C-alpha positions as CSV (number, residue, x, y, z in Angstrom):
1,X,21.0,-16.8,-66.4
2,X,20.2,-13.7,-65.2
3,X,23.0,-11.5,-65.4
4,X,24.0,-9.5,-62.2
5,X,22.3,-6.9,-61.3
6,X,24.5,-3.9,-60.7
7,X,22.0,-0.9,-60.7
8,X,21.1,-2.1,-57.3
9,X,21.8,0.1,-54.3
10,X,24.0,-2.0,-52.8
11,X,24.4,0.6,-49.6
12,X,21.0,-0.4,-48.9
13,X,20.2,-3.8,-49.4
14,X,20.2,-6.7,-46.6
15,X,20.5,-9.6,-49.1
16,X,20.1,-11.9,-46.1
17,X,16.2,-10.4,-45.6
18,X,15.5,-9.2,-49.6
19,X,17.4,-12.8,-51.1
20,X,14.7,-11.9,-54.2
21,X,17.1,-9.3,-55.2
22,X,20.1,-11.5,-55.7
23,X,21.3,-12.8,-58.8
24,X,23.8,-15.3,-59.3
25,X,25.5,-14.0,-62.1
26,X,28.5,-15.3,-63.7
27,X,32.0,-16.2,-61.8
28,X,32.9,-13.6,-59.2
29,X,30.3,-11.0,-60.1
30,X,29.1,-9.1,-56.7
31,X,31.3,-10.3,-54.6
32,X,32.7,-7.3,-53.1
33,X,29.2,-5.9,-53.1
34,X,26.6,-7.8,-51.6
35,X,26.0,-7.4,-47.7
36,X,26.2,-9.1,-44.9
37,X,27.9,-11.9,-46.6
38,X,30.5,-9.4,-47.7
39,X,31.1,-8.0,-44.2
40,X,31.0,-11.3,-42.8
41,X,33.3,-13.1,-45.3
42,X,36.2,-10.4,-47.0
43,X,37.9,-10.7,-43.2
44,X,38.9,-14.2,-43.7
45,X,40.0,-13.6,-47.4
46,X,43.5,-13.9,-47.6
47,X,46.3,-15.6,-49.3
48,X,50.1,-14.3,-49.0
49,X,51.3,-17.7,-48.0
50,X,50.3,-21.2,-48.5
51,X,49.5,-21.1,-44.9
52,X,47.6,-18.3,-44.6
53,X,45.7,-19.5,-47.7
54,X,45.0,-23.0,-45.7
55,X,43.8,-20.7,-42.8
56,X,41.9,-18.5,-45.0
57,X,39.9,-20.9,-47.6
58,X,39.2,-23.5,-44.9
59,X,37.6,-20.5,-42.5
60,X,35.3,-19.6,-45.5
61,X,34.5,-23.1,-46.0
62,X,33.4,-23.4,-42.7
63,X,31.1,-20.0,-43.6
64,X,29.8,-21.8,-46.7
65,X,29.1,-24.7,-44.7
66,X,27.0,-22.8,-41.7
67,X,25.1,-20.7,-44.7
68,X,24.1,-24.5,-46.4
69,X,23.2,-25.5,-43.0
70,X,20.3,-22.5,-42.5
71,X,19.9,-23.3,-46.3
72,X,21.0,-19.4,-46.8
73,X,21.7,-20.1,-50.7
74,X,23.0,-16.6,-51.3
75,X,25.4,-16.6,-48.6
76,X,26.7,-20.3,-50.0
77,X,26.9,-18.8,-53.3
78,X,28.9,-16.2,-52.0
79,X,31.0,-17.8,-49.8
80,X,31.8,-19.9,-53.1
81,X,32.6,-16.3,-55.1
82,X,35.0,-15.5,-52.5
83,X,36.8,-19.1,-52.5
84,X,36.7,-18.6,-56.1
85,X,38.6,-15.4,-56.2
86,X,41.3,-16.4,-53.5
87,X,42.1,-18.7,-56.6
88,X,41.9,-16.3,-59.4
89,X,44.2,-13.5,-57.7
90,X,46.8,-16.0,-56.3
91,X,46.5,-17.4,-59.3
92,X,47.6,-14.0,-61.1
93,X,49.7,-12.8,-58.4
94,X,51.5,-16.8,-59.2
95,X,51.5,-15.6,-63.0
96,X,52.7,-11.8,-62.4
97,X,54.3,-11.1,-59.4
98,X,52.8,-6.9,-59.7
99,X,49.7,-8.5,-59.7
100,X,48.9,-7.1,-62.9
101,X,48.3,-9.3,-66.4
102,X,48.7,-6.4,-68.8
103,X,51.0,-3.7,-69.7
104,X,50.1,0.1,-68.4
105,X,47.7,1.8,-70.7
106,X,47.9,-1.6,-73.4
107,X,46.4,-4.5,-73.5
108,X,49.9,-6.2,-74.2
109,X,50.2,-9.2,-72.0
110,X,53.1,-8.9,-69.2
111,X,55.5,-12.0,-69.3
112,X,55.1,-14.5,-67.0
113,X,56.9,-15.0,-63.8
114,X,55.9,-18.2,-61.8
115,X,55.6,-17.8,-58.2
116,X,55.5,-21.1,-56.6
117,X,54.5,-20.0,-53.2
118,X,51.4,-17.9,-54.8
119,X,50.9,-21.0,-56.9
120,X,50.5,-23.0,-53.9
121,X,48.2,-20.7,-52.7
122,X,45.7,-20.9,-55.6
123,X,45.7,-24.4,-55.6
124,X,44.9,-24.2,-51.6
125,X,41.8,-22.2,-52.8
126,X,41.3,-23.8,-55.8
127,X,40.1,-27.4,-53.9
128,X,37.4,-25.5,-51.7
129,X,36.0,-23.6,-54.5
130,X,35.6,-27.0,-56.3
131,X,34.3,-28.8,-53.5
132,X,31.7,-25.7,-52.9
133,X,30.6,-25.7,-56.3
134,X,30.1,-29.6,-56.8
135,X,28.5,-29.8,-53.2
136,X,24.7,-31.4,-53.8
137,X,22.6,-29.0,-51.5
138,X,24.3,-25.6,-52.7
139,X,23.4,-27.2,-56.6
140,X,20.2,-28.0,-55.2
141,X,19.7,-24.3,-53.9
142,X,20.7,-22.6,-56.6
143,X,18.5,-24.1,-59.2
144,X,15.6,-23.4,-56.5
145,X,16.7,-19.9,-56.8
146,X,16.8,-19.9,-60.1
147,X,13.3,-20.6,-60.6
148,X,11.9,-18.6,-57.7
149,X,13.8,-15.7,-58.4
150,X,15.5,-15.0,-61.5
151,X,12.9,-16.3,-64.0
152,X,11.1,-13.6,-65.8
153,X,7.8,-14.6,-64.3
154,X,9.1,-14.7,-60.7
155,X,10.9,-11.2,-61.3
156,X,7.9,-9.6,-62.4
157,X,5.6,-10.2,-60.1
158,X,8.7,-9.8,-57.3
159,X,9.0,-6.3,-59.0
160,X,4.7,-5.7,-58.5
161,X,4.5,-6.2,-55.2
162,X,8.1,-4.5,-54.6
163,X,5.9,-1.6,-55.6
164,X,2.8,-2.1,-54.0
165,X,4.9,-2.5,-50.6
166,X,6.6,1.0,-51.2
167,X,3.4,2.9,-51.9
168,X,1.6,2.1,-48.3
């Protein structure tokens, strides 16, 4: 797996037009960088209460299905990342009321204070995240994306072609 490429100029790249530049990375990497998906998904991302989390997870999952219908893997992966982030962030607040896991300026883990409301929000996002990541079309398109854009030979050819286009 190729690491997420943080060296790109994210302010100028439309990843819908240039999926070849997108790297899946690990977990939630790049979730707040990749446009236009960030702007499409982020307004729906909320987890304050279980009702809000349910509406949010449903809306993001609907976007996932819309991207799926369009065979837009980058959009599907970004929606999956937002669902995952909904789980991890609400889980963080479920475990630590302040949202901070570590004491300031140390690596000491703060004591857990279980918040059942945030835990329920986390559960809602978790279920949608699992649906998304296990989706057979998501898996198929992810494999295709890796083969087409993330193997070393494909990257060399794309870089060469991009350089030639820039010179013209």
